LOFIGU-743712 format. One record per atom (N, C-alpha, C): residue number from 1; residue in one letter; atom name; x, y, z. Coordinates in Angstrom, 3 decimals, padded with zeros to 6 digits. Layout:
# LOFIGU-743712
PT:NUM:a:CA:X:Y:Z
...
//
This chain:
# LOFIGU-743712
PT:1:m:N:000.857:-001.171:000.000
PT:1:m:CA:000.000:000.000:000.000
PT:1:m:C:000.904:001.236:000.000
PT:2:n:N:000.657:002.123:-000.944
PT:2:n:CA:001.408:003.377:-000.997
PT:2:n:C:000.886:004.341:000.058
PT:3:h:N:001.772:005.177:000.586
PT:3:h:CA:001.392:006.195:001.567
PT:3:h:C:001.610:007.577:000.969
PT:4:w:N:000.618:008.435:001.150
PT:4:w:CA:000.666:009.803:000.640
PT:4:w:C:000.430:010.760:001.797
PT:5:q:N:001.276:011.771:001.926
PT:5:q:CA:000.991:012.833:002.886
PT:5:q:C:-000.190:013.624:002.335
PT:6:v:N:-001.011:014.134:003.215
PT:6:v:CA:-002.238:014.808:002.782
PT:6:v:C:-001.946:015.950:001.804
PT:7:q:N:-000.877:016.695:002.017
PT:7:q:CA:-000.546:017.796:001.107
PT:7:q:C:-000.229:017.253:-000.288
PT:8:e:N:000.525:016.163:-000.340
PT:8:e:CA:000.874:015.535:-001.611
PT:8:e:C:-000.377:014.952:-002.276
PT:9:a:N:-001.253:014.344:-001.488
PT:9:a:CA:-002.487:013.762:-002.022
PT:9:a:C:-003.364:014.842:-002.658
PT:10:k:N:-003.449:016.001:-002.011
PT:10:k:CA:-004.245:017.101:-002.569
PT:10:k:C:-003.623:017.628:-003.857
PT:11:a:N:-002.309:017.781:-003.863
PT:11:a:CA:-001.621:018.348:-005.025
PT:11:a:C:-001.631:017.390:-006.221
PT:12:r:N:-001.634:016.084:-005.948
PT:12:r:CA:-001.545:015.095:-007.027
PT:12:r:C:-002.751:014.153:-007.002
PT:13:f:N:-003.934:014.735:-006.798
PT:13:f:CA:-005.139:013.940:-006.609
PT:13:f:C:-005.444:013.016:-007.790
PT:14:s:N:-005.304:013.501:-009.009
PT:14:s:CA:-005.575:012.669:-010.185
PT:14:s:C:-004.662:011.449:-010.211
PT:15:e:N:-003.411:011.649:-009.881
PT:15:e:CA:-002.463:010.535:-009.836
PT:15:e:C:-002.843:009.558:-008.722
PT:16:l:N:-003.262:010.102:-007.586
PT:16:l:CA:-003.705:009.268:-006.467
PT:16:l:C:-004.872:008.380:-006.894
PT:17:l:N:-005.836:008.948:-007.623
PT:17:l:CA:-006.978:008.176:-008.112
PT:17:l:C:-006.523:007.062:-009.054
PT:18:r:N:-005.620:007.387:-009.962
PT:18:r:CA:-005.123:006.381:-010.906
PT:18:r:C:-004.436:005.223:-010.168
PT:19:h:N:-003.638:005.561:-009.167
PT:19:h:CA:-002.951:004.520:-008.395
PT:19:h:C:-003.952:003.639:-007.642
PT:20:a:N:-004.987:004.242:-007.098
PT:20:a:CA:-005.998:003.464:-006.372
PT:20:a:C:-006.686:002.482:-007.319
PT:21:a:N:-006.989:002.927:-008.535
PT:21:a:CA:-007.659:002.065:-009.504
PT:21:a:C:-006.728:000.970:-010.023
PT:22:k:N:-005.462:001.304:-010.205
PT:22:k:CA:-004.508:000.371:-010.823
PT:22:k:C:-003.769:-000.502:-009.809
PT:23:d:N:-003.303:000.109:-008.724
PT:23:d:CA:-002.405:-000.574:-007.795
PT:23:d:C:-003.053:-001.003:-006.490
PT:24:g:N:-004.284:-000.591:-006.246
PT:24:g:CA:-004.944:-000.968:-005.003
PT:24:g:C:-005.008:000.196:-004.016
PT:25:p:N:-005.383:-000.088:-002.785
PT:25:p:CA:-005.602:000.948:-001.768
PT:25:p:C:-004.399:001.867:-001.584
PT:26:q:N:-004.693:003.156:-001.348
PT:26:q:CA:-003.678:004.187:-001.134
PT:26:q:C:-003.941:004.837:000.220
PT:27:a:N:-002.950:004.806:001.096
PT:27:a:CA:-003.089:005.392:002.429
PT:27:a:C:-002.762:006.886:002.384
PT:28:i:N:-003.543:007.680:003.099
PT:28:i:CA:-003.308:009.124:003.212
PT:28:i:C:-002.980:009.404:004.669
PT:29:t:N:-001.849:010.073:004.868
PT:29:t:CA:-001.376:010.309:006.230
PT:29:t:C:-001.438:011.790:006.600
PT:30:v:N:-001.659:012.019:007.877
PT:30:v:CA:-001.606:013.358:008.462
PT:30:v:C:-000.661:013.260:009.652
PT:31:r:N:000.399:014.055:009.625
PT:31:r:CA:001.429:014.041:010.663
PT:31:r:C:001.960:012.627:010.933
PT:32:g:N:002.141:011.861:009.839
PT:32:g:CA:002.719:010.527:009.953
PT:32:g:C:001.750:009.411:010.308
PT:33:q:N:000.510:009.746:010.602
PT:33:q:CA:-000.493:008.746:010.965
PT:33:q:C:-001.469:008.538:009.797
PT:34:t:N:-001.723:007.292:009.447
PT:34:t:CA:-002.707:007.010:008.395
PT:34:t:C:-004.084:007.392:008.910
PT:35:t:N:-004.742:008.298:008.172
PT:35:t:CA:-006.064:008.759:008.593
PT:35:t:C:-007.161:008.348:007.629
PT:36:a:N:-006.775:007.963:006.409
PT:36:a:CA:-007.769:007.554:005.414
PT:36:a:C:-007.099:006.627:004.411
PT:37:v:N:-007.927:005.851:003.743
PT:37:v:CA:-007.442:004.970:002.685
PT:37:v:C:-008.375:005.143:001.496
PT:38:l:N:-007.783:005.436:000.338
PT:38:l:CA:-008.556:005.589:-000.884
PT:38:l:C:-008.525:004.264:-001.629
PT:39:v:N:-009.717:003.744:-001.964
PT:39:v:CA:-009.817:002.494:-002.715
PT:39:v:C:-010.639:002.743:-003.973
PT:40:s:N:-010.467:001.874:-004.960
PT:40:s:CA:-011.250:001.986:-006.190
PT:40:s:C:-012.705:001.664:-005.890
PT:41:k:N:-013.593:002.057:-006.792
PT:41:k:CA:-015.014:001.771:-006.621
PT:41:k:C:-015.247:000.260:-006.614
PT:42:a:N:-014.558:-000.461:-007.485
PT:42:a:CA:-014.715:-001.917:-007.539
PT:42:a:C:-014.330:-002.552:-006.198
PT:43:e:N:-013.228:-002.094:-005.620
PT:43:e:CA:-012.790:-002.631:-004.332
PT:43:e:C:-013.783:-002.260:-003.226
PT:44:y:N:-014.282:-001.034:-003.270
PT:44:y:CA:-015.278:-000.592:-002.294
PT:44:y:C:-016.530:-001.469:-002.364
PT:45:e:N:-017.021:-001.713:-003.580
PT:45:e:CA:-018.221:-002.540:-003.744
PT:45:e:C:-017.958:-003.967:-003.252
PT:46:r:N:-016.767:-004.492:-003.522
PT:46:r:CA:-016.425:-005.836:-003.054
PT:46:r:C:-016.413:-005.892:-001.531
PT:47:l:N:-015.783:-004.893:-000.916
PT:47:l:CA:-015.711:-004.860:000.543
PT:47:l:C:-017.072:-004.640:001.181
PT:48:r:N:-017.861:-003.848:000.551
PT:48:r:CA:-019.184:-003.530:001.074
PT:48:r:C:-020.137:-004.712:000.933
PT:49:g:N:-019.854:-005.567:-000.031
PT:49:g:CA:-020.722:-006.719:-000.233
PT:49:g:C:-022.038:-006.340:-000.850
PT:50:r:N:-022.019:-005.352:-001.696
PT:50:r:CA:-023.250:-004.868:-002.319
PT:50:r:C:-023.925:-005.971:-003.123
PT:51:k:N:-025.190:-006.108:-002.894
PT:51:k:CA:-025.984:-007.087:-003.612
PT:51:k:C:-026.569:-006.429:-004.859
PT:52:p:N:-026.735:-007.198:-005.928
PT:52:p:CA:-027.331:-006.613:-007.128
PT:52:p:C:-028.776:-006.196:-006.869
PT:53:s:N:-029.258:-005.256:-007.629
PT:53:s:CA:-030.631:-004.787:-007.457
PT:53:s:C:-031.608:-005.873:-007.882
PT:54:l:N:-032.835:-005.761:-007.441
PT:54:l:CA:-033.869:-006.722:-007.803
PT:54:l:C:-034.058:-006.761:-009.313
PT:55:v:N:-034.002:-005.611:-009.949
PT:55:v:CA:-034.164:-005.552:-011.406
PT:55:v:C:-033.063:-006.348:-012.094
PT:56:k:N:-031.805:-006.186:-011.651
PT:56:k:CA:-030.699:-006.942:-012.249
PT:56:k:C:-030.874:-008.432:-012.012
PT:57:l:N:-031.323:-008.813:-010.829
PT:57:l:CA:-031.555:-010.227:-010.544
PT:57:l:C:-032.640:-010.805:-011.443
PT:58:m:N:-033.699:-010.026:-011.655
PT:58:m:CA:-034.788:-010.502:-012.510
PT:58:m:C:-034.337:-010.646:-013.963
PT:59:h:N:-033.521:-009.695:-014.429
PT:59:h:CA:-033.016:-009.785:-015.800
PT:59:h:C:-032.069:-010.973:-015.968
PT:60:a:N:-031.378:-011.355:-014.911
PT:60:a:CA:-030.440:-012.468:-014.963
PT:60:a:C:-031.137:-013.819:-014.760
PT:61:s:N:-032.391:-013.801:-014.426
PT:61:s:CA:-033.140:-015.025:-014.168
PT:61:s:C:-033.224:-015.899:-015.423
PT:62:p:N:-033.193:-017.224:-015.255
PT:62:p:CA:-033.376:-018.098:-016.418
PT:62:p:C:-034.776:-017.964:-017.017
PT:63:l:N:-035.702:-017.381:-016.272
PT:63:l:CA:-037.058:-017.178:-016.778
PT:63:l:C:-037.245:-015.832:-017.474
PT:64:a:N:-036.188:-015.018:-017.520
PT:64:a:CA:-036.287:-013.705:-018.156
PT:64:a:C:-036.694:-013.878:-019.616
PT:65:g:N:-037.652:-013.080:-020.039
PT:65:g:CA:-038.110:-013.124:-021.420
PT:65:g:C:-039.173:-014.171:-021.680
PT:66:l:N:-039.468:-015.006:-020.685
PT:66:l:CA:-040.499:-016.021:-020.845
PT:66:l:C:-041.857:-015.338:-020.865
PT:67:d:N:-042.695:-015.682:-021.825
PT:67:d:CA:-044.008:-015.042:-021.961
PT:67:d:C:-045.021:-015.784:-021.095
PT:68:l:N:-045.222:-015.293:-019.884
PT:68:l:CA:-046.164:-015.916:-018.960
PT:68:l:C:-047.519:-015.245:-019.061
PT:69:k:N:-048.549:-016.056:-019.065
PT:69:k:CA:-049.914:-015.527:-019.063
PT:69:k:C:-050.464:-015.698:-017.651
PT:70:i:N:-050.402:-014.629:-016.882
PT:70:i:CA:-050.868:-014.682:-015.496
PT:70:i:C:-052.158:-013.883:-015.412
PT:71:e:N:-053.217:-014.544:-014.919
PT:71:e:CA:-054.503:-013.878:-014.786
PT:71:e:C:-054.844:-013.713:-013.316
PT:72:r:N:-055.488:-012.631:-013.036
PT:72:r:CA:-055.898:-012.332:-011.664
PT:72:r:C:-057.089:-013.199:-011.284
PT:73:d:N:-057.078:-013.704:-010.064
PT:73:d:CA:-058.201:-014.482:-009.542
PT:73:d:C:-059.321:-013.503:-009.209
PT:74:r:N:-060.413:-013.600:-009.899
PT:74:r:CA:-061.520:-012.663:-009.727
PT:74:r:C:-062.643:-013.210:-008.835
PT:75:s:N:-062.393:-014.325:-008.165
PT:75:s:CA:-063.423:-014.872:-007.283
PT:75:s:C:-063.589:-013.965:-006.072
PT:76:l:N:-064.789:-014.015:-005.474
PT:76:l:CA:-065.088:-013.192:-004.311
PT:76:l:C:-064.344:-013.751:-003.092
PT:77:p:N:-064.045:-012.876:-002.136
PT:77:p:CA:-063.389:-013.364:-000.921
PT:77:p:C:-064.331:-014.277:-000.143
PT:78:r:N:-063.777:-015.168:000.635
PT:78:r:CA:-064.612:-016.082:001.412
PT:78:r:C:-065.161:-015.391:002.642
PT:79:d:N:-066.277:-015.862:003.110
PT:79:d:CA:-066.897:-015.326:004.328
PT:79:d:C:-066.200:-015.907:005.549
PT:80:i:N:-065.979:-015.067:006.534
PT:80:i:CA:-065.417:-015.549:007.783
PT:80:i:C:-066.225:-015.013:008.960
PT:81:d:N:-066.243:-015.737:010.029
PT:81:d:CA:-066.950:-015.307:011.233
PT:81:d:C:-065.943:-014.637:012.178
PT:82:l:N:-066.312:-013.448:012.634
PT:82:l:CA:-065.435:-012.741:013.578
PT:82:l:C:-066.029:-012.740:014.953
//
């Protein structure tokens, strides 16, 4: 993991971003202490464990594109005693 002093990170931010995307996490230090770590979006999503959206899951389903004919049940509700 590369270490960047905060002043250097601010001055060379574009380079810092490129390194995070290409080389992995980049540590940012203040007075010699690591205070933050910059990671790529892909690494962040992996660490976060983000689940795909319901829409993406449905599109990935083996049933996607299947022409289903689903009709609503129009029968009356049953009577119940309260």
